[in-house]
C-alpha positions as CSV (number, residue, x, y, z in Angstrom):
1,X,0.9,51.8,26.1
2,X,4.5,51.1,25.1
3,X,4.8,47.8,22.7
4,X,6.9,45.3,24.5
5,X,10.4,44.8,22.3
6,X,10.7,41.3,20.8
7,X,13.0,39.3,22.6
8,X,16.2,38.2,20.3
9,X,15.3,34.8,20.7
10,X,11.7,35.5,18.9
11,X,13.5,37.2,16.1
12,X,16.1,34.4,15.7
13,X,13.2,31.7,15.7
14,X,11.0,34.1,12.9
15,X,14.2,34.3,10.8
16,X,14.7,30.6,10.9
17,X,11.3,29.7,9.7
18,X,11.1,32.3,7.0
19,X,14.5,30.8,5.8
20,X,12.9,27.1,5.9
21,X,9.7,28.6,3.9
22,X,11.8,29.9,1.4
23,X,14.4,27.0,1.2
24,X,12.1,23.9,1.2
25,X,9.0,22.9,-0.8
26,X,7.9,20.4,1.2
27,X,6.7,19.8,4.8
28,X,5.7,16.9,7.1
29,X,3.6,17.6,10.0
30,X,3.9,15.4,13.2
31,X,2.9,14.9,16.3
32,X,5.0,14.8,19.3
33,X,2.9,13.8,22.1
34,X,4.7,11.8,24.9
35,X,8.0,12.6,22.9
36,X,11.0,13.7,25.0
37,X,13.5,16.6,24.0
38,X,16.5,14.0,24.0
39,X,14.5,11.9,21.5
40,X,13.8,15.0,19.4
41,X,17.5,16.0,19.5
42,X,18.2,12.5,18.1
43,X,15.7,12.8,15.2
44,X,17.0,16.2,14.3
45,X,20.7,14.9,14.3
46,X,19.4,12.1,11.8
47,X,17.8,14.6,9.7
48,X,21.1,16.5,8.9
49,X,21.7,17.0,5.2
50,X,18.3,15.8,4.7
51,X,16.0,18.2,6.2
52,X,15.3,20.4,9.0
53,X,13.0,20.2,12.0
54,X,11.5,23.1,13.8
55,X,9.2,23.2,17.0
56,X,7.6,26.2,18.7
57,X,4.5,28.1,19.7
58,X,2.0,27.7,17.1
59,X,0.8,31.3,17.6
60,X,4.2,32.3,16.5
61,X,4.5,30.0,13.7
62,X,1.2,31.0,12.3
63,X,2.1,34.7,12.4
64,X,5.0,34.3,10.5
65,X,3.2,32.0,8.0
66,X,0.5,34.6,7.5
67,X,3.4,37.2,6.6
68,X,4.9,34.7,4.1
69,X,1.6,33.8,2.6
70,X,1.3,37.3,1.2
71,X,4.0,36.6,-1.1
72,X,3.2,32.8,-1.7
73,X,-0.2,31.8,-1.6
74,X,0.7,28.2,-1.3
75,X,1.6,28.7,2.4
76,X,-2.0,29.3,3.4
77,X,-2.5,25.6,3.4
78,X,0.4,24.8,5.4
79,X,-0.7,27.4,7.9
80,X,-4.1,25.9,8.3
81,X,-2.1,22.8,9.6
82,X,-0.3,24.3,12.5
83,X,-2.6,23.1,15.5
84,X,-2.3,21.1,18.8
85,X,1.3,19.5,19.7
86,X,3.0,19.3,16.2
87,X,6.3,19.8,14.8
88,X,7.0,20.7,11.2
89,X,9.8,18.6,9.2
90,X,10.9,20.7,6.3
91,X,12.8,19.0,3.1
92,X,13.6,18.5,-0.5
93,X,14.3,14.9,-0.2
94,X,12.1,11.8,-0.8
95,X,9.3,12.4,1.6
96,X,9.0,8.5,2.0
97,X,12.5,8.3,3.2
98,X,12.0,11.2,5.6
99,X,9.0,9.7,7.2
100,X,11.1,6.4,7.9
101,X,13.8,8.4,9.5
102,X,11.3,10.1,11.6
103,X,9.3,7.0,12.7
104,X,11.9,4.8,13.2
105,X,13.4,6.7,16.5
106,X,11.0,5.0,19.1
107,X,11.6,4.4,22.9
108,X,9.9,2.3,25.3
109,X,7.8,4.3,27.9
110,X,5.8,3.1,31.0
111,X,1.7,3.4,30.7
112,X,0.7,6.4,32.2
113,X,-3.1,7.3,33.4
114,X,-5.4,9.1,31.1
115,X,-3.3,8.7,27.9
116,X,-4.4,6.8,24.8
117,X,-2.9,3.6,24.0
118,X,-1.0,3.7,20.8
119,X,-1.0,-0.6,20.6
120,X,-2.4,-3.2,22.2
121,X,-1.1,-4.2,25.4
122,X,-0.8,-7.8,26.6
123,X,0.3,-9.2,29.9
124,X,1.8,-12.6,29.4
125,X,1.0,-15.9,31.4
126,X,3.7,-17.1,34.2
127,X,4.7,-16.4,37.2
128,X,4.8,-12.6,38.3
129,X,7.2,-12.7,41.3
130,X,4.3,-11.0,43.7
131,X,3.3,-12.3,47.0
132,X,-0.3,-13.4,47.4
133,X,-1.3,-10.3,49.6
134,X,-1.4,-8.3,46.2
135,X,-4.1,-10.3,44.5
136,X,-6.6,-7.4,44.7
137,X,-4.8,-6.1,41.6
138,X,-5.7,-9.0,39.3
139,X,-8.9,-9.3,40.6
140,X,-9.9,-5.7,39.8
141,X,-9.2,-6.4,36.3
142,X,-10.6,-9.9,36.0
143,X,-7.2,-11.8,35.9
144,X,-7.3,-15.2,36.3
145,X,-4.3,-16.0,38.9
146,X,-3.3,-19.1,41.2
147,X,-0.5,-19.2,43.9
148,X,2.4,-21.2,43.0
149,X,5.4,-21.7,45.4
150,X,4.3,-18.7,47.6
151,X,3.8,-16.4,44.5
152,X,1.1,-15.2,42.3
153,X,1.3,-16.6,38.8
154,X,-1.1,-15.5,35.9
155,X,-2.8,-18.5,34.4
156,X,-3.7,-17.0,30.8
157,X,-2.2,-14.3,28.5
158,X,-4.4,-11.0,29.2
159,X,-5.1,-8.2,26.6
160,X,-5.0,-5.6,29.2
161,X,-5.2,-2.6,27.1
162,X,-6.8,-2.2,23.6
163,X,-5.3,0.1,21.3
164,X,-7.1,3.4,21.1
165,X,-8.4,3.1,24.6
166,X,-7.2,5.5,27.6
167,X,-5.3,4.0,30.3
168,X,-6.9,3.3,33.7
169,X,-5.1,3.8,37.1
170,X,-5.5,0.2,37.9
171,X,-3.8,-0.8,34.6
172,X,-1.0,1.6,35.4
173,X,-0.6,0.0,39.1
174,X,-0.7,-3.4,37.5
175,X,2.0,-2.4,34.9
176,X,4.0,-0.9,37.3
177,X,4.3,-3.7,39.7
178,X,5.2,-5.9,36.8
179,X,7.8,-3.8,35.6
180,X,6.5,-3.8,32.1
181,X,6.8,-0.7,29.6
182,X,4.0,-1.7,27.0
183,X,4.4,1.3,24.7
184,X,6.8,2.8,22.1
185,X,6.5,6.6,21.8
186,X,8.2,8.6,19.0
187,X,7.0,11.3,16.3
188,X,4.0,10.1,14.0
189,X,3.7,12.0,10.4
190,X,-0.1,12.8,10.1
191,X,-0.2,15.3,7.4
192,X,2.1,16.1,4.3
193,X,2.3,19.2,2.5
194,X,4.0,19.2,-0.9
195,X,4.4,22.4,-2.4
196,X,0.8,23.5,-1.9
197,X,-0.6,20.1,-1.9
198,X,-2.0,18.6,1.1
199,X,-2.7,15.2,1.7
200,X,-2.8,12.2,4.4
201,X,0.6,10.4,5.4
202,X,-0.8,7.3,4.2
203,X,-0.6,8.1,0.8
204,X,3.1,7.9,1.2
205,X,2.7,3.9,1.5
206,X,1.6,3.8,-2.4
207,X,4.6,2.8,-4.3
208,X,5.4,3.8,-8.1
209,X,4.5,0.0,-8.9
210,X,1.2,0.1,-7.5
211,X,0.3,3.4,-9.3
212,X,1.6,1.7,-12.7
213,X,-0.7,-1.4,-12.0
214,X,-3.9,1.0,-11.3
215,X,-3.4,3.2,-14.5
216,X,-2.7,0.0,-16.8
217,X,-6.0,-2.0,-15.1
218,X,-7.9,1.2,-16.1
219,X,-6.3,1.5,-19.7
220,X,-7.4,-2.2,-19.9
221,X,-10.9,-1.5,-18.7
222,X,-11.5,1.5,-20.9
223,X,-10.3,-0.3,-23.8
224,X,-12.8,-3.1,-23.1
225,X,-15.5,-0.7,-22.9
226,X,-14.8,1.1,-26.0
227,X,-14.3,-1.9,-28.3
228,X,-17.4,-3.1,-26.9
229,X,-19.6,-0.3,-27.8
230,X,-17.3,0.7,-31.0
231,X,-16.0,4.0,-29.8
232,X,-12.5,4.2,-31.2
233,X,-9.6,6.0,-29.0
234,X,-6.2,5.7,-28.5
235,X,-6.4,2.9,-26.4
236,X,-8.3,0.7,-29.0
237,X,-6.2,1.8,-32.0
238,X,-3.5,-1.4,-31.7
239,X,-6.4,-4.0,-31.1
240,X,-8.1,-2.2,-34.4
241,X,-5.2,-2.7,-36.6
242,X,-4.7,-5.9,-35.2
243,X,-8.1,-7.2,-36.3
244,X,-8.0,-5.4,-39.5
245,X,-4.8,-7.2,-40.3
246,X,-6.4,-10.7,-39.3
247,X,-9.1,-10.1,-41.7
248,X,-6.8,-9.0,-44.5
249,X,-4.8,-12.5,-43.7
250,X,-7.8,-14.3,-43.8
251,X,-9.0,-12.7,-47.4
252,X,-5.3,-13.4,-48.9
253,X,-5.8,-17.2,-47.8
254,X,-9.2,-17.6,-49.0
255,X,-8.5,-16.1,-52.5
256,X,-5.7,-16.9,-54.9
257,X,-5.4,-13.1,-56.4
258,X,-4.5,-11.2,-53.1
259,X,-1.1,-11.3,-52.0
260,X,1.0,-9.1,-49.8
261,X,4.1,-9.6,-48.1
262,X,2.8,-10.1,-44.7
263,X,0.3,-12.5,-45.7
264,X,2.8,-15.1,-47.4
265,X,4.2,-16.8,-44.4
266,X,0.4,-17.8,-43.8
267,X,-0.2,-18.9,-47.2
268,X,3.2,-20.8,-47.3
269,X,2.7,-22.8,-44.3
270,X,-0.9,-23.5,-45.1
271,X,0.2,-25.2,-48.8
272,X,2.9,-27.1,-47.3
273,X,3.3,-27.2,-43.5
274,X,6.3,-29.6,-43.9
275,X,8.1,-27.9,-46.2
276,X,7.6,-24.5,-44.1
277,X,8.9,-26.2,-40.9
278,X,11.9,-27.4,-42.7
279,X,12.7,-24.1,-44.1
280,X,12.3,-22.3,-40.8
281,X,13.9,-24.7,-38.6
282,X,10.8,-26.0,-36.8
283,X,11.9,-29.2,-34.8
284,X,9.1,-31.5,-34.8
285,X,8.1,-33.4,-31.1
286,X,10.8,-36.4,-30.6
287,X,9.6,-40.0,-31.2
288,X,10.0,-42.2,-28.2
289,X,11.3,-45.8,-29.6
290,X,10.2,-47.8,-26.4
291,X,7.0,-46.5,-26.6
292,X,4.3,-49.3,-27.5
293,X,1.6,-48.2,-29.9
294,X,-2.0,-48.6,-28.4
295,X,-4.1,-51.1,-30.1
296,X,-6.6,-49.7,-32.6
297,X,-9.9,-50.1,-31.7
298,X,-12.2,-51.7,-34.3
299,X,-15.4,-50.1,-35.5
300,X,-18.5,-51.5,-34.1
301,X,-20.8,-52.8,-36.5
302,X,-24.4,-51.8,-35.7
303,X,-27.0,-54.5,-36.4
304,X,-29.5,-53.5,-39.0
305,X,-33.1,-52.6,-37.4
306,X,-36.7,-52.0,-38.6
307,X,-36.3,-48.3,-37.1
308,X,-33.8,-47.2,-39.8
309,X,-36.4,-47.9,-42.7
310,X,-38.6,-45.1,-41.5
311,X,-36.1,-42.4,-41.9
312,X,-35.0,-43.9,-45.4
313,X,-37.6,-41.5,-47.3
314,X,-38.9,-38.2,-46.6
315,X,-41.0,-37.6,-43.4
316,X,-44.0,-36.6,-45.6
317,X,-43.6,-39.9,-47.7
318,X,-41.9,-38.2,-50.5
319,X,-39.4,-40.5,-52.6
């Protein structure tokens, strides 16, 4: 049987994907569920000059990636991420900035039966404008209502749909009658491919400051443990030197024959604090003229007692 010729459209798609795999090192794998073609086009326009978005059949994409992986084995990890309804966004720019561009483009949409709610849906309290004959929708969903001026009014805010739950037909009917579009749909980045490394998109939320903070916290813990058990390393060297310097200064201050340059300020200060303060411009605390001196309490004289005589000598009666 003669093989069918490959269409020009597929050849063009293959050439474009091969170009992206060679030109870009990073790729964001995004879900495109409930995203329209017009919205995809707007995101593609926003990415011009910063990256390129590619959507197509997964079988064709995986075939091209398998062929490209023969020359670059890193692409195998990207090949394993192509499944379900996804789009690939290739870039060499900041992955965090590209994700912000992708996720910021959202459009309101009405609820549809069977979809998984991306967010919580609340129905506000107040008049609905519906006539009393349509109370069956509210009763089916256990929503408390009352009739005010010939119209149905919801008494309290209602948490109609919880995030992650499937939308039921009754919920869709009620939201349609109330003309409420509760959800905002857009592309969501789920996985990141960065030059052969694969990780979850939540990692992009970690900033450089957070990494530095965690690193220095770890260094402090290692230093404390090493000093406690007496194991020297690079982290403990500054502390060991500081401790040794303190001991040398104490030795120089306590003795007269040991002197060195770094210990002289300490010895001068202990010898004459007022002269040291005047020489180095140390200003003493100002004296308040109007401050009244507090009366000095007189020492209380204790009356002699017989109990003190028993401790005048030794406990064993020795003189």
